[in-house]
C-alpha positions in Angstrom: 12.8 -23.8 0.1 9.5 -25.3 1.3 6.2 -24.2 0.0 2.9 -24.6 2.0 2.2 -27.9 0.3 5.8 -29.2 -0.1 5.3 -32.2 2.2 2.4 -33.7 0.2 2.6 -36.4 -2.3 1.3 -36.1 -5.9 -2.0 -37.7 -6.4 -3.0 -37.3 -2.7 -6.2 -35.5 -1.9 -6.5 -32.4 0.2 -9.4 -30.1 1.3 -8.9 -26.4 0.3 -11.1 -23.3 0.5 -12.1 -22.1 -3.0 -14.1 -19.2 -4.5 -16.2 -20.2 -7.5 -15.4 -17.9 -10.5 -17.3 -19.6 -13.3 -19.6 -22.6 -13.9 -19.8 -24.4 -17.2 -22.0 -27.3 -18.2 -20.3 -30.5 -19.4 -22.4 -33.2 -21.1 -25.8 -33.9 -19.6 -25.1 -34.0 -15.8 -21.6 -32.7 -15.1 -20.2 -29.3 -14.3 -16.8 -27.8 -14.7 -16.1 -25.1 -12.1 -13.4 -22.5 -12.4 -12.2 -21.8 -8.8 -9.7 -19.6 -7.0 -7.7 -21.0 -4.1 -5.1 -19.5 -1.9 -2.7 -22.4 -2.3 -3.0 -23.3 -6.0 -4.3 -20.2 -7.6 -6.9 -20.6 -10.3 -7.9 -24.2 -10.8 -10.6 -26.1 -12.7 -12.8 -28.6 -10.8 -15.0 -31.4 -12.3 -18.3 -32.0 -10.5 -19.6 -35.3 -11.7 -23.4 -35.6 -11.8 -23.7 -32.1 -10.2 -26.8 -31.2 -12.3 -28.4 -34.6 -11.5 -27.9 -34.8 -7.8 -29.6 -31.9 -6.0 -28.8 -33.5 -2.6 -25.0 -33.7 -3.1 -24.7 -30.5 -5.1 -27.4 -27.9 -4.2 -27.8 -25.5 -7.1 -27.1 -22.5 -4.8 -23.6 -23.8 -4.0 -22.6 -23.9 -7.7 -23.1 -20.1 -8.2 -20.2 -17.7 -9.0 -18.6 -15.9 -6.0 -19.7 -18.7 -3.6 -17.2 -19.9 -1.0 -16.7 -23.7 -1.0 -14.5 -26.3 0.9 -13.5 -28.6 -1.9 -11.4 -31.7 -2.1 -8.6 -31.5 -4.7 -6.0 -34.0 -6.0 -2.5 -32.4 -5.6 -1.0 -31.8 -9.0 2.4 -33.4 -9.8 4.2 -30.1 -10.1 3.1 -29.0 -6.5 4.2 -32.1 -4.6 7.5 -32.7 -2.8 9.9 -34.9 -4.6 
């Protein structure tokens, strides 16, 4: 049986729509986002230098219940094989 992402290879990148659930600070400049996606369910995302770069990561985007288009690496268990 094919799943919506069965034709993809593990380690490949894909853009998906996500809803931000929680934002946690990590070290000085990084953020860890807990997001909900239709394809992968609840996932954790790492935003490197998100607190440092206001141009790439506007603070308003990193708020809970915000809708984002993010690029994710396809997990090994979700790839065709």
